[in-house]
C-alpha positions as CSV (number, residue, x, y, z in Angstrom):
1,M,80.2,61.1,173.2
2,A,83.1,63.4,172.6
3,F,83.0,66.0,169.9
4,G,85.2,64.8,167.0
5,G,85.9,61.5,168.9
6,A,86.9,60.9,172.5
7,A,90.3,59.4,171.7
8,V,93.3,61.3,170.6
9,G,95.9,59.9,168.2
10,L,99.4,60.0,169.8
11,A,101.1,61.7,166.9
12,A,98.2,64.1,166.2
13,A,98.3,65.2,169.9
14,G,102.0,66.0,169.6
15,F,103.1,63.5,172.2
16,I,106.3,61.7,172.3
17,A,107.0,58.5,174.2
18,A,109.1,59.5,177.2
19,T,109.3,55.9,178.6
20,T,108.1,52.6,177.3
21,V,109.1,49.4,178.9
22,G,108.9,45.7,178.3
23,A,106.7,43.2,180.0
24,G,107.2,42.6,183.7
25,D,106.1,39.8,186.0
26,A,102.8,39.7,187.8
27,S,104.3,41.2,191.0
28,A,104.7,44.5,189.2
29,H,101.0,44.9,189.0
30,R,100.8,45.0,192.8
31,S,103.8,47.3,193.4
32,G,103.5,50.6,195.3
33,C,104.2,52.7,192.3
34,H,101.5,51.0,190.3
35,A,99.1,51.8,193.1
36,L,100.1,55.4,192.7
37,H,100.0,55.1,188.9
38,S,103.4,56.7,188.8
39,C,105.9,54.2,187.4
40,P,106.1,52.6,184.0
41,S,107.0,49.1,185.3
42,D,105.3,46.7,182.9
43,D,103.8,46.3,179.5
44,H,100.6,48.2,180.1
45,T,101.8,51.3,181.9
46,Y,103.5,54.2,180.0
47,R,104.5,57.8,180.5
48,W,104.3,60.4,177.8
49,L,105.3,64.0,177.5
50,D,103.7,66.6,175.2
51,P,106.8,68.7,174.2
52,S,104.6,71.7,173.0
53,T,103.0,72.3,176.4
54,G,105.3,70.5,178.9
55,L,102.4,68.4,180.1
56,G,103.3,64.9,181.2
57,W,100.8,62.0,181.2
58,D,100.7,58.7,183.1
59,C,98.8,56.2,180.9
60,A,97.5,52.6,181.3
61,K,95.9,50.2,178.9
62,A,92.1,49.8,179.4
63,G,91.4,47.2,182.1
64,A,94.7,47.7,183.9
65,P,94.3,47.1,187.7
66,E,95.7,50.6,188.5
67,L,93.3,52.3,186.2
68,D,91.2,55.0,188.0
69,P,88.2,56.1,185.8
70,V,87.7,59.2,187.8
71,R,91.2,60.5,187.3
72,D,92.3,58.8,184.0
73,T,90.0,60.9,181.7
74,T,92.2,61.6,178.7
75,V,92.3,58.9,176.0
76,I,95.3,58.4,173.8
77,I,95.7,55.9,171.0
78,S,99.1,54.6,169.9
79,D,100.0,51.6,167.8
80,A,96.3,50.5,167.8
81,Y,96.3,50.4,171.6
82,T,94.0,52.6,173.7
83,Y,95.4,54.2,176.9
84,D,93.5,56.1,179.7
85,C,95.7,58.9,181.0
86,R,96.1,61.4,183.8
87,A,98.4,64.4,184.1
88,A,101.8,63.5,185.5
89,A,103.6,66.7,185.5
90,V,103.2,70.4,184.5
91,A,105.9,72.6,183.2
92,T,106.3,76.1,184.7
93,A,105.5,79.0,182.4
94,P,108.4,81.4,181.7
95,P,108.1,84.7,183.6
96,T,106.7,87.7,181.9
97,T,108.0,91.3,182.0
98,A,106.2,94.6,181.8
99,T,106.8,94.9,178.1
100,E,106.1,91.5,176.7
101,T,103.2,89.4,175.6
102,I,103.7,85.7,175.4
103,T,101.8,82.6,174.4
104,Y,102.3,79.6,176.6
105,S,100.4,76.3,176.1
106,T,96.9,77.3,175.3
107,S,97.0,80.5,177.4
108,T,97.8,84.1,176.1
109,T,99.3,86.2,178.8
110,T,98.8,90.0,179.1
111,T,101.7,92.5,179.6
112,T,101.0,92.4,183.4
113,G,101.4,88.7,183.5
114,G,97.7,87.9,184.2
115,P,95.7,85.4,182.1
116,E,93.8,86.9,179.2
117,V,92.7,84.0,177.1
118,V,92.9,80.2,177.7
119,L,91.8,78.2,174.7
120,P,90.5,74.7,175.0
121,N,93.2,72.1,174.6
122,A,91.8,69.4,172.2
123,S,93.6,66.6,174.0
124,I,92.1,67.6,177.4
125,T,88.8,69.2,176.3
126,P,87.6,67.8,173.0
127,G,84.0,68.4,173.8
128,A,81.2,66.0,174.8
129,F,77.5,65.8,174.3
130,N,74.5,65.3,176.6
131,A,73.0,62.0,175.4
132,A,69.5,63.2,176.2
133,V,69.8,66.1,173.7
134,R,69.4,65.1,170.0
135,Q,67.8,66.7,167.0
136,A,64.6,64.6,167.8
137,T,64.5,65.8,171.4
138,I,65.2,69.5,171.2
139,R,61.5,70.4,171.8
140,K,61.7,68.6,175.2
141,T,65.1,69.8,176.2
142,I,67.1,72.8,175.0
143,C,64.1,74.6,173.5
144,V,62.2,74.5,176.8
145,R,62.5,77.7,178.7
146,G,64.7,77.3,181.8
147,W,65.8,73.8,180.8
148,T,69.5,74.4,181.2
149,K,69.0,75.3,184.9
150,T,67.9,71.7,185.4
151,V,71.2,70.2,184.1
152,R,73.8,72.9,185.1
153,P,76.4,71.3,187.5
154,P,76.7,72.6,191.0
155,V,79.4,75.1,191.9
156,A,81.0,72.7,194.3
157,Y,81.6,70.3,191.4
158,T,83.0,72.9,189.0
159,N,85.2,74.5,191.6
160,T,86.8,71.1,192.4
161,L,87.2,70.4,188.7
162,K,88.6,73.9,188.0
163,R,91.5,73.4,190.4
164,R,92.4,70.1,188.8
165,Q,92.1,71.4,185.2
166,M,94.1,74.5,186.0
167,S,97.0,72.2,186.8
168,L,96.4,70.3,183.5
169,Y,96.4,73.5,181.6
170,G,99.4,74.9,183.3
171,E,97.5,77.9,184.8
172,T,99.1,79.2,188.0
173,G,96.8,82.1,188.8
174,L,94.3,82.3,191.6
175,P,91.3,80.0,191.0
176,S,89.0,82.8,191.8
177,G,90.0,84.5,188.6
178,Y,88.8,81.5,186.5
179,E,85.6,79.7,185.9
180,E,84.8,76.4,184.2
181,D,83.2,76.9,180.7
182,H,81.5,74.3,178.6
183,L,83.1,73.8,175.2
184,I,79.7,72.6,173.8
185,P,77.3,74.8,175.8
186,L,74.4,73.4,177.7
187,E,72.1,75.5,175.4
188,L,73.3,73.2,172.6
189,G,73.2,70.0,174.5
190,G,76.8,69.9,175.8
191,A,77.6,67.3,178.5
192,P,77.1,69.1,181.9
193,R,79.6,67.3,184.1
194,N,82.0,65.5,181.7
195,P,85.5,67.0,182.2
196,R,86.1,66.6,178.5
197,N,83.5,69.3,177.9
198,L,84.9,71.8,180.4
199,W,88.0,73.9,180.7
200,P,89.2,76.7,183.1
201,E,88.7,80.1,181.4
202,P,89.6,83.6,182.9
203,R,86.4,85.2,184.1
204,S,87.1,88.3,181.9
205,E,86.7,86.1,178.8
206,S,84.0,83.7,179.9
207,R,81.2,85.6,178.3
208,V,82.7,86.2,174.9
209,S,80.8,83.4,173.2
210,D,77.4,84.0,175.0
211,P,75.8,86.1,172.2
212,L,76.7,83.4,169.6
213,E,75.5,80.6,171.8
214,T,72.1,82.3,172.2
215,K,71.8,83.0,168.5
216,L,72.6,79.4,167.6
217,K,70.1,78.0,170.1
218,R,67.4,80.2,168.8
219,G,68.2,79.2,165.2
220,V,68.0,75.5,166.1
221,C,64.7,76.0,167.9
222,R,63.3,77.9,164.9
223,G,64.4,75.2,162.6
224,A,66.8,77.5,160.8
225,L,69.8,75.2,161.3
226,T,70.4,71.7,162.6
227,L,71.7,71.0,166.1
228,A,74.8,69.4,164.5
229,K,75.6,72.5,162.5
230,A,75.2,74.7,165.6
231,R,77.5,72.5,167.6
232,T,80.2,72.6,164.9
233,T,79.9,76.4,164.7
234,I,80.3,77.0,168.4
235,H,83.1,74.4,168.7
236,T,85.0,76.2,165.9
237,F,84.5,79.6,167.5
238,K,85.6,78.6,171.0
239,A,88.6,76.8,169.7
240,K,89.8,80.1,168.3
241,H,88.4,82.7,170.7
242,G,87.7,80.8,173.9
């Protein structure tokens, strides 16, 4: 379950239709470009471009034969149709100089050109919940000492995802300078492995939210606030501060 809904409205996400095409014959479904999910050759394959970030997307209607559920993890809704999408192209960030600070996509760049803050992009990382963690189950899950260690994804998984998401976010730095962070933290029942709950964050900023996460979890376990309220609070904080 995605925070605030798994799907993204096309207009709300700032996308424009780069290519839309009419219906084709059945042979198009078996073409080489369809197998690569790279050409809009019939009525259920589209390409979109987000003009604000330069991110391009290859999208297909649910049930399309070329749909790859592992790679097509971004959902976009347009004209009442639902599309599953993957990154198609990434723009190159303009170069920085020694005297400027720029904002590009969701990343703020320091005067030395290194990444300082990468905020979660709502169209890529809207947040997702662990179905096992609900208000009724907190005493058996997040409020149990050491529970998060039992659900934390392995480094091999997050390292692979990190490289893929750095491309989605337009980050060109060394992967070693980033780590995957959960938008909804494990301490509040965030989905451990769902890409929609993870994004690549510079290591220098990856601990900014830790004190608040701990405070919110303790509040939930004391009964001082609901799990839903804690999740909303941390989502709002990370959307602004990373």
